[in-house]
C-alpha positions in Angstrom: 9.5 -0.8 20.2 9.9 -1.6 23.9 12.7 -1.5 26.3 12.3 -4.1 29.0 14.3 -4.7 32.1 14.1 -7.6 34.4 16.1 -10.2 36.3 16.0 -13.8 35.0 15.6 -16.6 37.5 16.8 -20.1 36.4 14.4 -22.9 37.1 16.7 -25.9 37.6 14.8 -28.5 39.6 12.7 -31.1 37.8 9.5 -30.2 39.7 9.8 -26.5 38.8 10.5 -27.3 35.1 7.6 -29.7 34.9 5.3 -27.1 36.5 6.5 -24.5 34.0 6.0 -26.9 31.1 2.5 -27.7 32.2 1.6 -24.0 32.6 3.0 -23.0 29.2 1.4 -26.0 27.5 -2.0 -25.2 29.0 -1.7 -21.6 27.8 -0.5 -22.3 24.2 -2.3 -25.5 23.5 -5.7 -24.3 24.8 -6.9 -23.2 21.3 -5.9 -26.5 19.6 -8.6 -29.0 18.7 -6.5 -31.8 20.3 -4.2 -30.0 22.8 -0.9 -31.8 23.7 -0.6 -32.8 27.3 2.8 -33.2 28.9 2.1 -36.7 30.3 5.7 -37.7 30.7 7.1 -40.3 33.1 10.2 -42.2 34.1 13.5 -42.0 32.3 12.0 -40.2 29.3 10.6 -37.5 31.5 14.0 -36.9 33.2 15.8 -37.0 29.9 13.5 -34.5 28.2 13.4 -32.1 31.2 17.2 -32.1 31.4 17.2 -30.6 27.9 15.1 -27.7 28.9 16.6 -24.4 30.2 13.7 -23.0 32.2 13.6 -19.4 33.4 11.2 -16.7 34.6 11.8 -13.0 34.3 10.4 -10.6 36.8 9.9 -7.4 34.8 11.2 -4.4 36.7 10.8 -1.7 34.0 9.0 -1.4 30.6 9.3 1.6 28.3 7.2 1.2 25.2 5.7 3.2 22.3 2.4 2.5 20.6 2.7 1.8 16.9 -1.0 2.0 15.8 -0.7 3.1 12.2 0.0 6.8 13.2 2.3 7.1 10.2 -0.5 6.0 7.8 -3.2 8.2 6.2 -6.4 8.7 8.4 -8.4 6.5 6.0 -6.0 3.6 6.5 -6.1 4.1 10.3 -9.9 3.9 10.2 -9.9 0.8 8.1 -7.4 -1.0 10.3 -9.4 0.0 13.4 -12.7 -1.2 11.9 -11.2 -4.5 10.8 -9.7 -5.1 14.3 -12.9 -4.0 16.0 -14.9 -6.5 14.0 -12.7 -9.4 15.2 -13.8 -11.9 17.7 -10.2 -11.9 19.0 -10.1 -10.0 22.3 -6.6 -8.6 21.6 -7.6 -7.3 18.2 -10.7 -5.7 19.7 -8.7 -4.1 22.5 -6.3 -2.6 20.0 -9.2 -1.2 18.0 -10.5 0.5 21.2 -7.1 1.8 22.0 -6.8 3.3 18.5 -10.2 5.0 18.8 -9.6 6.1 22.3 -6.3 7.8 21.6 -7.9 10.1 19.1 -5.6 8.9 16.3 -8.3 9.9 13.8 
């Protein structure tokens, strides 16, 4: 569970919204075999962008707890760590390292 504080900033101009859409699309479509590209133009572009409420949040404070199977038996913790550590996913591997480095087992 995390407690996050920040101040939202509305992005209301079309250029800012389009830049945000392109950035988010690039991030979230990168793994797709045929990534969608926001090649919008003319009236359709303006109409679709007018339906988007864009915002950014500058995080000013985060308070979080790690939930890394501490409530599970040691054998379960080891198994989870081994499975995550064997993954090619960088996030999963990083969590496995975190579990092992925190002396959970």
